[in-house]
VOPAPA-113965 format. One line per 5 residues: number of its first residue (from 0); for each residue x, y, z of C-alpha. Coordinates in steps of 0.25 Angstrom, whole numbers, plus 5000, padded with zeros to 4 digits. Example, Ala and Ser with C-alpha at 12.3 -4.5 7.8 and 13.67 -1.06 7.14 Angstrom:
! VOPAPA-113965
0) 5049 4982 5031  5055 4996 5029
This chain:
! VOPAPA-113965
0) 4951 4803 4809  4939 4812 4813  4936 4818 4826  4920 4819 4827  4917 4830 4835
5) 4905 4829 4844  4895 4843 4843  4888 4848 4852  4873 4852 4850  4871 4867 4846
10) 4863 4872 4854  4854 4886 4849  4852 4899 4858  4839 4895 4857  4842 4882 4864
15) 4851 4887 4872  4840 4896 4879  4830 4886 4880  4839 4877 4888  4845 4888 4896
20) 4834 4891 4901  4827 4877 4903  4840 4876 4912  4837 4888 4921  4823 4882 4922
25) 4829 4871 4928  4834 4877 4939  4823 4887 4941  4828 4899 4936  4818 4911 4936
30) 4814 4922 4928  4822 4916 4915  4821 4928 4903  4827 4926 4891  4832 4937 4884
35) 4832 4937 4868  4844 4947 4865  4847 4945 4852  4840 4957 4847  4847 4967 4855
40) 4862 4973 4848  4869 4972 4863  4865 4961 4869  4876 4951 4873  4871 4937 4869
45) 4858 4934 4862  4849 4929 4874  4850 4931 4890  4843 4921 4899  4841 4928 4912
50) 4837 4919 4925  4838 4919 4941  4838 4911 4951  4835 4913 4966  4848 4907 4972
55) 4862 4907 4967  4862 4892 4967  4849 4892 4957  4858 4902 4949  4870 4894 4949
60) 4862 4882 4946  4855 4887 4935  4867 4891 4927  4872 4877 4930  4860 4871 4925
65) 4862 4879 4913  4875 4876 4909  4873 4859 4912  4859 4860 4903  4868 4868 4892
70) 4880 4861 4893  4873 4847 4894  4862 4849 4883  4870 4858 4874  4887 4856 4876
75) 4886 4872 4876  4893 4878 4888  4891 4893 4891  4901 4902 4887  4903 4910 4900
80) 4897 4909 4913  4898 4921 4925  4893 4921 4939  4891 4907 4943  4900 4910 4955
85) 4891 4919 4963  4877 4913 4955  4871 4927 4955  4871 4930 4940  4877 4920 4932
90) 4879 4922 4917  4879 4911 4908  4884 4913 4892  4879 4903 4881  4884 4914 4872
95) 4870 4917 4865  4862 4915 4878  4867 4921 4893  4862 4916 4903  4860 4926 4916
100) 4855 4918 4929  4854 4928 4940  4850 4926 4956  4837 4934 4957  4842 4946 4963
105) 4854 4947 4952  4845 4947 4941  4836 4958 4947  4849 4967 4948  4855 4965 4934
110) 4841 4966 4927  4848 4958 4912  4833 4958 4909  4832 4975 4909  4845 4977 4902
115) 4843 4969 4890  4826 4970 4891  4828 4974 4875  4829 4960 4874  4816 4949 4872
120) 4813 4942 4884  4808 4928 4886  4803 4923 4899  4802 4909 4905  4795 4904 4916
125) 4799 4900 4930  4799 4886 4931
């Protein structure tokens, strides 16, 4: 008697990043930037995707939308999520990509783009 396991669709990092960015745009996240950090020797991951919301409600909604769409469309859950309670800076870790969803003032304060300025930047339009 053999048991067949249903295989979940495998998602590559590029497709994951596109889905994350599309999910951010669904909730009108602003100032979306993707940092390709694969050539940096001290980088903690391959990609950072950074965006901001105008309110804690929007920041939380962006995080929820990313989680919902990634889970639904790929069957993948994040490795770890931080900051959901206060929703001033939510960090969602998908191993090869880490998403940083900031409240506008927190993003200006932490300046992650400056910290990782050697990465290759791709900016996305606000919708």
